[in-house]
N, C-alpha and C positions, 0 to 999 in steps of 0.2 A: 452557540449556544453552551454554556457548562463553562464556570471558570473554575475548577479545579486545577488539579497539576500541569495537565494537558491544556486546558483549555487557555490557563492565563501564560503558558509558552508557547502557543501558537499564537494567541492573540499580540503578544509583547513582540513577536520573531515578525509578524506580519505587518505591524507597525515599522518595524527597524527595515524594513524592504520599499518603505511608502508609500503602505495602503491605507485608507481610512477604515475603522476597525470599530465596531459594536457589540460588546460583549453582553450575554442574558443569563442571569441566575437569577433563582427564587428567592436566593437567599442572599442578602445584601453584605453579611459580611463574608463572603467569598469576595467579592473585590478587592480585599484586602492583598491575596496574593500577587495583584498587580503592582508594580515599580511607581513610584510615586511620580515618575516622568510619564505614565503612559498618558496619553493625552486621548483615548478613544471615547466612545458613548458608552457609559455604563447603564443599561437598562434590569431595573427587578421585575424579575416576572416569570413567566412561564412560555418557553420557549416553542411551543406549539400554537400557544394561544395568538391569535389572530391579529388583533390590538396590540400585543405586545409586540409584536415581531414590525406592525407599520410604525410603532415608534422607535424601533430599532433602527429603519430605515431600508426595510426588506423591499420597497417597492424600487429601490436604487440599488440594490445589491448584485454586485458579480458573482459571490460566490457564498455557501451557507455550510457550516459546518458544527455536526448535533456531535457533541462530547460530553455530555451531561452523564453522571453515573448509571441512569440506566436504561437497558435495550430498548423498553417500550416507548420512553419518552423521545429518544433520539432517532427513533425510526418514524415515529407519528411526525416529530416535529421534519424530520429529512422529508416526507411525504409531503407536509403542508407547503413546505420551501419548493419543493418540484413542480406539484401537482397544479396548487394554487397558485404560486406567485411566480412560477415557469421559470424558476432558477435553474439553470443547468448545471452549473459547479456545484455540486450537490455530495458531501459524503458524511455517514454515519459511522460512529464507532460501537459497534457489539461487542460485547464478551461471549455469548453462545456462537460458538461457531457454527450451527447447525443453522441457527437463525440468519448468519451471517451470509451463509451461501446463496439460501432462498431469497432474499433480498438481494444477491446479486444478480439471481436470474430475473428479478423482476427491475433490473435496470437501475438502482440505486446503488452507488459505491458503497462498499465497508471495508473499514478497517478492522479487521476480527482479531481482538488484544489478544485474548488468553491463545489462538493458532499462534499470532506471530511470532507470540514470546517463547512458547513454546520451540517452535523449530528455531530460534535464536540459541536456546539453551541446549537443544539437541545436535547443533551445530559443532558448538564446542563440547559437547561429551562423545560424538560421536561424526568423527570430522567427512566421512563419505557418503553424498547422498547428496540430495536438492533442499533448496530452499526457494521458496516462494518471495519475488522480488514485487509482482505486479499481478495482477488478474483482469482480464475485459470482464466489461459488465455483464456478460452472460456467466461468467463464470467457468465457462469452460476452455477458455487459453490463459497460459499462464507464462509470464518472462520469471525465468526460474536462474538462479546459481547453482552449474552444478560441479561438483567433485570431478575431478577427470581424472584414471589410472596414470600412472608415471610410461606406461607402455606408448601411451597414444603422443607421449611427446617425439615430433619431430614429422610427425604424419600431417598432411595437409586437413586442413579445415575442414575442406569438402568432403573427408571421409568419414568424419566423427559423423556428421549431416549424414551422411548414407547408410550408416551403421545404426544409428539411433533413431532416424527417422522425425529431426528436428532442424529447426534454422538455428543457426550460431546468430543471434542478434548481434553482439559484440564481446570483446577481448577486455579484460584488464591487467594488463601489463606494466608491471611497474610502476600503479600508479595513474597510467595513462591509458585511457579509452581508446581502443582501437578496432574501426569496423571492418571487418575479413571479406574479400575477394577471392577468386578462385585459386590465388597463388598464394596466401596464407597459411603458415606452419606453424604450428603449434609450439609454442616453446615453453621449455621450463620455469615454472611459478604463474603462468597467466592463469586468470581466473574466467572460466566460461559461462557466459551468461547466453542462456537459449529458451527460443518460443517453441514450445510445445502444447499439446492437448494436455490436460487436468489428467485426465483415467491414462494417460498415454506415460505420465513422469516413472513410475516402478519399472516399465521396461526401458524408459531412458538411464533411470540410475544404473539397473543389471548390466544394461552394455558398457555405460561410459563409466564406470567406476570398477570393470572388469579389464583384463590385458587385452589386445586387440584380438579380435579371432576367438575366445575364448567363451564368450556368451552369444557370440553371433550362430 
């Protein structure tokens, strides 16, 4: 639902990956954002209206993305798809970060546009810290990329885990993903991705962005 820049790009990307796609927008002019080669179904209407959803093929849908401009319409449409049509793979774009947290706790995955953008900008302004990459549906657990003080280089990954109280999910090493084990040692330029509790992130940042032993 929503054929703005995000919706049009999402629809075309899904189609390029071999999926059948239906796009819903209440403004028929919005479909001009789709390329001329787009072969998906274009449905004019409200994305939370049941007749519109049925016309778009909701009964056979594998997933539903609500990426219109309004938070209210996105969350309403996502709830209808999840609760009425039992679609398991549902996601809603939410601009208000506080609302996004609430709906995450209700079990509706959200993309908090404002918060995500702010994190990306902050990462470029202030390199040291943590950036959310994924949150579970409860909003309590996060997969985060964490900047690590150079003093941790050469130390076992298990030592980082013990000091910060996290699980190192994987490392990005020279562009490749590395699943660490008990023998893995942190190398220079490794990018560290950890699983942690959201409320523990300040502690994780404090420990890992400081020289080992300083903040413990």
